[in-house]
Residue, then its C-alpha position, 0 to 999 in steps of 0.5 A: m500500500p502507498i504511503s506519502e513522501r512526507l512520511s518518509l521525510l519524517g523518519s522513525g524519530v530518535f525517541a522511537r528508535n530508542d524505545s525499540r532498543k529499551a524494549a529489547y533490553v527489558a526483554r533480555l531482563n525478563q529472560e534473565a529473571a526466568g533463568a535464561g541468561a547472565p545477570l543484567p543491571p536494571l534499566l535506568d532510563l535517562s533518555l526522556g525528559s519525563t520527570d520522576l518528581p510529583p505534580p503539585p497536590a493542588a493540581i491533582s486534587a482539582m482534577a480529582t474533584a472535577l472528574q466527579r462532574p458529568d461535563s468532565a467526560a464531554y468533548c471540550l470546544h474552544a469556548a469552554t477553555l476560557p477559564f484556562r485561558e484567563a488563568a494563563a493570561a493572568w500567569a503571563e501578566r505576573r510572570f512577564g508584566v504583560a497584559v494579555d487578552p485571554e479571548r484573542e491572544v491565548l490558546l490551549l494546546v495538547g502539549s506544546q509539541e502539538g502547537t509547534a508541529h501544527l503551526p507551520l501548517a497554519v502559516l506556511n505554503p509548500g516550499d516556503q523556507a523556515l529557520l531552525l536552530d541546529p541542534y533542534y527539538p525533533s517536532h520543530r523539524g517534523g512540523l516543517h515536513l508536515a507542511s512541505a516546507n524547507p528548513v534552513f539550519l542555523p548551527l549553534d557553536p559550543a565555542r560560543d556557548w550555543r549562542p545563535d548568530p543571526e549574521q550567519l545568514s545572508s541578506s537573501q536568506w533572511q528575505a526568503l524566510k517565512l518562519m523562525v522556530l527558536g527556543f531558549p532555554h534550549n533543548p537539547t543543550a540545556t543552555t538558558g541563553a539570555q534576552d539579548w540572544l532572542d531580541p535580535f531575531v525578533d527585530r529581524a522578524l519585524r524587519h522581514d515580515i517573518v513569523l517568529a515562534h518561540d518554544n519556551p517550556y523551560v522558562d521557569l527551569a533556568l538554574e543560572g540567569e533569567a530565561p529569555a521570553l518573546l513576551r518581553h519584546p515589545g514587538w511580539r504582537s506583530c510577529g510572534i507566538e510563544f509556547f508554554s507548557l506545564s509538563k516541565s515546571w509543574c511535572l504534568g507531562g503526561y497530562r498534555l497541558a500547554f498553551a500559546i500566547g501570541a499575536e491575535w492573527l497567529i492565535t486565530a490561524l492556529r485555532q482554525l487549524k486545531g478546529v479541524v484536527d482535534f478537540n481539547q483536554s477534559l475540563a477536569l485536566q484544565a481544572g488541574a492546570i488552573a490550580a497549578l498556575e494560580q495556587e502553586p506559582h512557586w512549584p518550579e522553584r522547588l524543582r530547581t533546587v532538586y535539579r541543581e543538586r542532581r546536575d552537580r552530583m551527576a556531573t561529578a560522578l561522570e567526571a570521576a568515571g572519565w566522562p568530562v561534563r560541561r555543567p548546563s545552565m538549565a535544569l533537567y538535562l546534561w548535554l554530553a560530548l562523546p567521552p574520550a574512550a569512545r573516540p578510538r572506535s569512531w562511534d557515532s552518537e547512536t552507535f555509542g548510545a546503543a552500545l552503552l545501553e546494551a552493556t550497562g542498562v543506562a539509556l541516553t538519547p543520541g544527539n543525532g536525533f536533534g540534527a546534524a549539529g547534535e552528532g557527537w553528543l548525547r542527552l542525559a535526563l536528570v529524571h531519577p534521584s541522585e543516588e540512582l544517577e550516581a549508581g548509573a555513572a558507576r556502571i558507565g565508568a566501569w564500562l568505559r574503563q573496559l573500552 
């Protein structure tokens, strides 16, 4: 049966490939438990930014209460999301000092990935050009392929601390762009960035009539400095849309609760697209999100304390194991260059990650899944207690010494 060329461009995705390898490892563990093989260490999955930390109790309590109402099982169309949009607008005013219209400038999303993947369909025509950072988050490029658009990559240089340089593009390239997709704090490099990293791109967007999408799910998880935000630039209502999520800062990843704030015409376009693609989350889930935003505004501060300790202890443990670490300025991840022990074997990031999992049971995400500039790197998610992370580092160190 035929499939689209678009699907072949999307590929399998690094998370799907990793999932298959983890499943194979777990199958070996089960065989071992049945007495059919040599003992294996348990799987330590550090490949996904899915935290082990709990959501705010107020959010869970609000969801549980709302689930008792009959309307929690009903379809939810846009009009019914107004209480959530009002809570999101109030959060934005507290967080950034910007008054936002909940009716015209806010949109509930089924996770921020849904928004970043669907936006190109709403604003681009086939063949249009769009700027991506490299490394990039996979859904950013996936959205361009869905829209049959052409990505233009802006490589991030570790020698510049991953700071993007708009001067890398020629005048003709800027003239051809229709969309920019940025995101700081940055995934996967775990770099916070700064406002003066983002503002020049907003200025270019205004000058060249380019839509600027800023993916900002980590805005409250900067361990050093203050995270940049599109909403801090006075021109955001003319050219921009910013994506926020409760997945990271309020530990609600599996509930798929996020929102966009942006120029009215962009919110309207994305809302129109969503109107023919999906409905919204249950009102019960929205009640939990409202409680998180209104009753637990300081929850991210608690998380930062935990992640800072995990970052420092895991970095120290890996360095002791022979794997140099560049301490990141954003919570949740370490972005690791291939260790010296791997270089004589000429392994790429995916081959190394697969060998590491096979030998130690520790799963990381190969950097090649985040673009060409991610090759030679791996992403480690700090999603287990420090003691488990250090035990994983010990396994890694023992294996590296054997190479």
